[in-house]
N, C-alpha and C positions, 0 to 999 in steps of 0.2 A: 496286448498288442494295440497300442495306441496308433492312431493314424492322424496325420496332420496334412494340411494342404499348404502348398507354397506356390508362389507365382514364378513361372519360368522367366528367366531374363530375356526380354524381348529386344533389347538394344545392347549392342556391344560398345562399350566405352562412350565416345562422344559422337559416334556416327548417327545419322538420322535415318539410316536404312533399317528395315525390319529384318531381324536375323532369325532364320528358322532353317530346319533341314530341308533339302530339296524334296518335293513331293509330300511334305507335311501338310496336314489340314488344320493345324493349330492356328488359332487367331492370336493376336497379341494379348488378349484378355482372358485366355483359358487358364484354368487352374489344373494342376496335375497333382494327384495325391501321391505322397511319398511315405513309405513305411518308416516307422520310427523304432529304434531299438528298444526292446522291452526292458533292458537293463537300466535305462535312463528313467528312473521313476522320481527324479528330482522335481519338486514343485517350482514353478517360475518365481523368481524373486520379485516381490512387489515393493516399489519405491514410493515414498511419500511425494506428493505433488510439489512440495516446496523444496525438495532436494534436486529435482530434475532441472537442468539448465537448458534454456532455449536461446539459440543465437541466430542472428540474421545470416543470410548466406555470404554477405560481404564483411561480416564483423570479425575482428581479431579477438582472440582470447588467449590467456596463458594458464598454466596449471593452477595458479592461485584461485581462479574463478571456480574451480571444482573442489576447493578445500572447505573444511568445516569452519575455518576462521572467516572466510568470505560469507558463509551462511550466517554466522553470528553477527557480522557487521551489517548485513542486510536486514536481519530481524531487529537489531537495535535501531537502525535508521528508520525502519517502518514504524516501530513503536513510538519513537520520538516525533515523527511527522504526524502521526494520527492521535497523539495524546489529547489534544484539545477538541478534536472532532467527536470524540466518543459521546460526550454529554448531549450535544445537540442532535447528532445523527442516530445514535442508538436509542436514546430516550424519545426522539422525535419531538423535541421541545423547540418551539419557535422563540427566538430571542425577543421578538416584539411583545410577547406575552409577559416578559419579565421586567418590563420597564418600571414597575413599582418596587422591585427588589433592589434597593440601592446598594446593599452590601455586596450582592452578587455582581452587579454592574461595575462596582468600584474595583473589582479584581482585574478588570480589563482596562483600567486607567493607570496612567503614570502618577507619581506623587504630585505633579503639577496640573493634573486634570486632563491631559491629552489622551486620546484613545490609542492603545497599542496597535502597531501594524499587524498584518496577517502573519508575518514571519515569527512574531512573538506569540500571538494567540493561537496559531496553528488551526485556524478555522477555515472552512471553505469560503470561497468568494461570496457566495449567496448569504451564508450565515454571518460573515463579517459585515456585510452591508446591513443586514437586519439588526445586528448588535449596535452598529453606529447609529442607526435610526432610533433604536430603543433608548440609547444613551441621550441622544438629542431630545427625544420626547420627554425623558425624565427631567432633563435640565429645563425644558420649556414649562413643565408643570411645577417646577420649583422643588422637586424631590432630590435633585442631585446638584452639587456645586459645579460650576464651570471652571473653577481655578484650582481645585484639589480633589483628591478622592475622599471617600467617606472617612470621617474622623476616627472611627473605630479601627480602621485598617492602617492608619498612618503609624509609623514607628517613631516614637518620641525618644529623644535622648535626654537624660537628666543632667544637664550641664550646670544647673544651679547648685547641686549638692557639692560640686568640686570647688566652688568658690568659698573661700574661707572666711 
């Protein structure tokens, strides 16, 4: 014989008047125990937190929002957006400490030596600024070229072998 408590409905629909029986001494916050049938021995279903959807009161949704395909899309988008952040955020590495590692810094440069934007690097604003500062510091120290990335990372094509 399990017993559970539930809150009595204190408001009827959209009225602002308190609804109770005449002569009742119940306040609007009283709990009334209700007997539960002993045949219902089912354990409550536990859902993972990433499966539960929360919507704003004025937000529209459709059945696709509750499908597994939508869940897979959200997971993929989250993984793509946070791919670059993992190294700096999880390892707690400051990009300013890496200004001597030119091969690492070159991976954030284009082939012409320009710094990739945040949309490409997937870094937070703070770490993107730190990375840009580290690259500028390495260039000022003469460790990194300002016109191209590190020569080890450049992809060369062997055009001379085709000439006859």
